[in-house]
N, C-alpha and C positions, 0 to 999 in steps of 0.2 A: 470551695475545697482547697485545703492547704497545698502548697506547691513549693518546689525548690526554686530558688532564685539564682541569677547569675549576673556577672559583670565582667567587662573586658579589662584585662591587665590590672586587676586589683592586687596591689602588693603594698605591704607595709612592714614595720619593725616594732617589736614590743617596746613599750615605754618603760616597763619594769618587768622583772622576772616573775614567773608564776610557779607554784608547786605542781606536783603531778596530780593533785586532786582539786585544784582551783576550778571554780566554775564561772569566773569572769577573767577578762584580760583587757588591757588598754594599749592602744597603739600610740606611736608618736603623734604629735599634734598635726591635725589636718589630714591624716591618712585614713581615718575612718570613713570619710566621705567617698572613698574609692569603692567601698564595698556596698552591697545591697542593704536595704533597711526593712527587715521582715516585719509584717503585721499579720494579724488574724491567723496565726498558726504557720505561716510561711517560714522558710528557713534557708540558709546557705551553708555550704561546707567550706572550711578554711583549713589550710594545711600549714602546720608549724614545723619549722626546720631549725635544729640547733647547729652550732658551729662544727659539729662532727658529722653532720649530714643525717642525723637521726630525725625521723618524721613521725608526726602524730596528726591524724585527721580529727577535727572537732566540728560539731554541728552547732551552728549559731542561730538562736531563735529570736534574740533581742539585741538590737544595737542602739546606743545613745551616743551620738557624735563619734568620739574616738574609742568608746568603750563597748566591748561586746558583753552585754550585761548578763546574758544567760548562754552558757556553752555546755554541750554535752560531750564528754571526753571519749577518747579511744574508739573512733568510728572506723568502720570497714576493716576490722582486724588489726588495727594498729594499737600500740600500747601506750599507757599513760607515761609521760615524760615531763620532768621539770625543765623549764626553759628560762633563759637569762634575758636581761634587757638587751635590745638590739637583735635578738634572734628574729628570723624571718617569719612573716605571716602572709600567705598568699591564698587567692582563690584559684584553685587548679581544677582541671578536669580529672575526675576520679573514676575508677572502675565501677564503683557503685552507682555513680551518676549515670554513666553510659548504660548500664544494665537496666536502671530504672526507666530510662527513655525508651529503651528497646521493649521492655515489658509493657509500658504504657501504650506503645504503638500496637503491639500484638493484642492487648486487652481491648483496644478501640475497635478492632475488627471483629464483627459479630460472628457467631457460629453459623456455618453454612455458606459463608462468603467463598466465591470461587475466584481464584487468581492464577496467573501464568508465572511459572518459574523456569529459568534456564538452567536446569539441573536434573539429574536422573531421579533422585529420591526427593520426596516431599520434605520440607523443613519440619522441625519439631512443632507439634500442635496442629499439623495439617495432614490430610489424607490424600494420596495421589489418586486421581481418576484413572481407572484401568479398563473402562468399558471399551469394547471394540468399536463402538459408535464414534468414539473420538480419536481413533488411531489413524494416522496418516491422512489428516484432513488439513485444509487451509482455514484461515480466519476471515470472517467477513464482518464488516461494521454495518449495523442496521439500526434504523430508528423505530422499527416495529418489534414484533414478538421475536424473541431469541429462539432459534431452532437449529437443528442439524439436518442437512439435506444434501442432495447430489449423490452421484454414483461413482464418479471417477476418483480413484485414490490420487493423492497429491503427487506421489513419486511416479505414478504411471503417466499422468497427464503432463507433468513438467519435467520428465526425464526421457521423453520420446526422441528417437533418433530422427535424422533428416528424412523427410518423406518426399518422394518424387511420384508424380501422377501424370498420366497422358490422357488427352481427349481429342478426338477428331470432330471438327465442327460439321454439323449437318446443314442443309440449305436453309432450314427453318431457323437455325441459330446465327446465320450470317446477317450483317447489317444490310438494310435496304440500299440498293445502288442501281445505276443504269449502265447500259452498254450502248455505244454509238457506232453505227455502221453505214456505209455508202454503197450504192449500186451503180453500175455503168448503164449505158443506153442499150436497150434491147429491141430487136425487131422480132415480132411474132408472125411466123408464116402460117397462114390458115386459108382455107378455101370456102367458097360459097357455091352452092348448087344453083344453077339458073339454066335457062333454055340453051341448048347446045349452040355454040357459035355466036351467042349474044353476050356482050359484056366481057369483062376481064377480072381476074383476081390479082391482087397485089399484096405486098407485105405491109404491115402496119395499118395505116388508114386505107380503106378499100373504097374504090369508086365503081359503081355499077352503071353501065350505059345500055339502055334498052332501046332497040330500034322499033319502029311501028309495024314490024312485019306481022301484021294480024293481031297486034296487042293493044292497039289504040294509041292514046297520047304518049309521047316519049317522055320519060322521067329520069332524073339523075339522083342517085342516093349516095351519101358519104357516111360511112360508119367507122367508129373506133372500137377496136377489139377490147373487151373487158378482161383483165387477167390480173393475177397477184404475184408478188415476189416474196420469197422466204430465204433466209440465210442463217447460218449458225456462226456466232463470233468465236474467235480463238480463245482459249482458256489458259491460265497460268496457275501455278501452285500445285503441290503434290496431292493435297487432299488427305495426308496422313496426320496422325495424332501429334500434338506438340506437348511439351512437358512443363510442369510447374514444380518447383522445389520449395519446400517449406523449411525454415531454419529450425534446427533442433532446439527444443525448449529445456535444455538441461540446466535449470535454474539452481543457483546455490541457495542453501537454506540453513537455518539454525533451528535445532529441535527445542521445543519447550514442553513442559507438562502442565496440565490443569490440576490444581490441588484444592481441596475443600477444607476451610477452617473447621477444626473439631469443636 
């Protein structure tokens, strides 16, 4: 496909004057090599400038060394002008060139393509997406199927005020821990029933002495009283709720629209 060609800083001067209808021109020796060399229908645009500042844009389809063998005059609304030797010939950026590039880019985008634009109205050749499904939503990158999901609107979730919440811990929610306590020495006073006047009761360990007053062999028995101890440890802390504050998510944002290529 034929295309427009470009070169950096291509500038020369006419080796001889041309009339306003001439279809060829020649530059001073060695200057032609600064310009593109069109083939297979390609071309470049050259701007001719006379000493009075008058301008004509020409389309060059063939170059042979320093000679532009085929030129089409009066491009992009400029008029045919006669030029003199040493008048300027430059490869400049032109309005038509930039518009063609713009059109080529737009033409390259196929109909139905969806893109983001940071503007309220869609550009020419595009239609703005106005479905409520896409209003006030965030963007997510995915490697799977593209969809729209979720329920919280962007400005609702990310514009919330600071939230403070309180909660009192229950016993089940506290971490496992131990309590250490100590007890003093205790004497437990208790009695034992036995024949009147025989033996004695004491505190703690108890000794019984039985005489053989009609009871046979004398025996001595020592017993330890079995008993338990219980205590309640002291406690600290109020047991009331404590608070957690969450930073407000008032995120700054820039609005964009989705537009569909017509």
